[in-house]
N, C-alpha and C positions, 0 to 999 in steps of 0.2 A: 504494499499500499503506500500512497505518497506520504503518510504521515511516519510509517515506521522507516528505518534507516534499510532495514533487512530487504522491505519492499522497493522501495526507490533504487535501491542496488541492483534488482533482479530486474526492473523495467530499464532503466539504464543500459543495463547489457543485454537486454533482448535487442534493443535497439541498434546497439554497436557489435553484439559479439555471436549469439546462438542465433538470433533469429533466422528463419530460412533452413534450419537444422545443419548450420555448419557454423563450427567455432573459429572467431577470428584469429587470423595467423596460420589456420590451416592450410596445407598446399593442396594447389587448385590441381584438378585431373588436366591431363591435356589434351586438345583439340581433338576430336576422330579423326584417325588419318583413313585414306583413302585402303589401304590394307585392311583396317579393319571393316568395312563396309564388305570389301570383297569377299571376308570370312563370315559375315553375315549372310549373304550370298549362297554360302554353299551349304548352309543351314536345312535340314530337310523340314517340309512342310509340316511333318509332326513334329519335330522338334520347337518349331514356330508357335505352334498350336500350343505345348507343354508351356513354353514360357510365357505364353500371353495368357493361360489359365491358371498361374500361380498368385495364389494370395499374395498381396502386399507386405510389407515388411509392418510389424506392430512398434509402435513406440517403443514396448519394453525391449524389444529385439534391436531398434536405433539406438537403445542405451538413452532415452528421453524419459521426462518424466511424468507421471500420470497421477491422477487423481489418488488411485490406489496406495502409490508410494508415497504421499502426503499425509493421507489417513492414517498408515501405517507408523510412519514416522513421529505422526504429533501424539498418538496412543502411546508409542513407546516416550517420548518424552515428557507427556502427561505422567505415565506412571513413575517415571523417577521423580518428578514433584511430588506426585503423592508421598512415593516411600521415604522421602525425605521430609517431606512435611510431618509426618510422625516423629521422625527423629528430633527436629526443631519442635514440634510440641511438648516432646519429654524432657528436652532441655530446657525451655523456656522456664519454668521456675527457679533456675539456680543463672542461666545466663541469656534471659530473653533481651534486655537492653543491648547488651553485648552482639547477639547474632543478627537483633535488628539494625545496627549501625553498619555490621561488616555487609549484612545483605545488602543494606544500601549502595555501599560504595563498591562490593563485588559486582552487583548487576548491571550496574553502572558502568563502571572500566570493561566489564567482559562484555557486554551487550555495544560498546562502541568500538572494541577491537574485532569483534564478529562481524559487526556491519560494514566496517572498513578495511578490513583484511583482504587482500586480493586472492587469497585462496580460502576455499573453504573448509575449516575446520573441525570435522565432527567430534574431537574431545573438548573443545572448547564448547562449543555448543552443549555438549553432555554437562561439562562443569557449570556452563550457567544453571543447566535445570536442577543441579545439586544446591548451587547457592540460593538458587530461588524456591526451592521447595524448603530448607531451613529458614529461610527468611517468612515465608507463609504460613509453617508452623508456628514458629515461634508468635509471631503478631497476632494470629488466631488464636495460641493460647492466651495471651494478656487479653485480648477483649471478651473471651470467654468468662474469665475470673473477674474482669471488670464489670460486666452487663449480665452475666447470667443469673439467676434464684438458683441457687443450691439447695433448694428445697424441692423444686420442678423436676419429676424424673421425664417427663415428656422429652426424648431427645429432640422432636421437631419445632421443639420452641426456645430453643439453643439459637445464640447469635449467629455461628458456625454454620450450624444445619441449615438456616432459611437463607443466610449467605450465599451458599454455595446453590441452594435449589433457584435461586433466582438470578445468578448466573445463569445456571444449565437453562432455564426459562428463557433468558433474553438470547442467548447464543441459538436455542431453537428458532426462536419467532425470529431474529436476524435473517438466518439462512432461510427460513421460509420466506420472508419477504424477499430475499434477492433472489430466491431461485423463482418466484412467480411474479417478478418484476414488479413486486410493489414498489421495490424501491431500485432505482436506475443509477447505477453510478456511471457520470457523466465528467468532464474534465472539470466543469466549473465545480462541481459536488466536491471532487476531490479538493481542488483548490480551497474551498471555504475551510471543509472537514482540516486542509492540513495548516492551514493559516491559525484557525482556532486549536489546533494542539501545540502549536508551536508556546501560542500563549500561554495555554493552560499549564505546559512544563516549566516555563520561567516561573510562573505564580506559583507552582509545586515547590520550587526551591527556594522562595521567595517565604514560602508558608512554613516551610520545614525549619528554615533557620530564625523564623518568630516563632514557631513553637519549641525551638530547643532554648531558644533565650528567656523567652516570658513563661517556661515550663506550662505549657498547656497542652491540652490533650489531642487538639484539633487545629489549633491554630488559629488563623485569622477567621472570624464568623462566629468560633465556638460551636454552641450547642443552640443558638439562636437562630432566627430566620434566615440570616444571612447563612450561616454556616450550613443550613440545610439547603438552600438554594445554590451554593457552590458544590454541593452532593451530586443535589440532581443534573447538573449542568456538569460535572464529570462523568455520570453513568451514560449521559446521553450521548456524550463524547465519545466513549470507550463502545458503546453499542453503534455508530455509525462506523468506528475503524474496522469493527467487525464486518460490514456490506465493504469494507475497501480490501479488508483481508481477502475475502472472498473473489471479489473481482481478480484482484493480483494474482492468486493461483489459477484463475481462467487464463488471465493473459499469459502468464508462462508455459503452462501446458499448451495453448494454443501454438505459442511462438517457437514450441519445440525444445525447452530448456533443457541441457543435459541432466543428469537422473540425480545426479550430485545435489542438483538445488532443490530437492524435495526436502533435505535436512534444512535449508536454511527458510523456508516456507513455513513447514512445520513449527519451526523457533519464533517465527514469528506471529503465527497465527496463538502459542501459548502465553507469550509475551502480552499480547491483549487480553487475553482472557484472563490472566493471573491480576493485570491490570484492572479489567471491571470487577472482579472480584473483591479486591481490595477497596475499590471504591462503594461498592454496595456495601459492605461491611463497615467502612464508617458513617455511612449514610445510617446504618440500623444503631451503630455504637451513639451517634449525635440525638438520635430519636427515643432511645432507651433512657438517655443522659433528662430530658424534659420532666 
């Protein structure tokens, strides 16, 4: 997606490199010679018929990314995030603040390296999922301890369970809206969402600094109407980013991106999903503080 450095990189390389099923800098085939045509003339009619009836090579056979590649890689990375979220949850009572700060720094640093590195590094993408999982688990535990009623035994009334359900529901809704054409991703749509995300990213950094300096849980806006409005805006922005992600995946597949890009596509989608989850968790925390 245009708002996500991962998807921006893929779109740039689609125009410059792998579009047309040919990598940049790859040797070009020599022009056909008259000897080649002569050899073709010597083929029997049966051989020509067999050649004509052969099935065209599939994207998998050509080493191009497919939707199955993206889905499987996304599920794999999502499993890693969940696994280490459990670890982060268990470590949170003792190391919660440390894991949170290290997670913010780690995901920011690894994310920039992954997005702008010239080659795709699967170990870096997996490392990002590990750090992200630890961060998500720790912050989820902190929110649960702060806002859940220990006397309530219904797991679906817990703030984390509600945030997970809401995230999956938004994901399903945005996917359905995109696939049915209810949401159309145009260039104007991309530009607007991109500018909004850049602006919100700057605000998020300022808000983090403000929260640390003032020792406040939510930073600017707190738990009042302004804070709730900020959370609703961020959730809407993350939701529309999913539509951009879906469209960027379709573009990469249509352009014939190399199969290795499925890792990058899956990574970008997981980043947006985690962002959406954290914003929903923040909103629920604000609402429960009222």
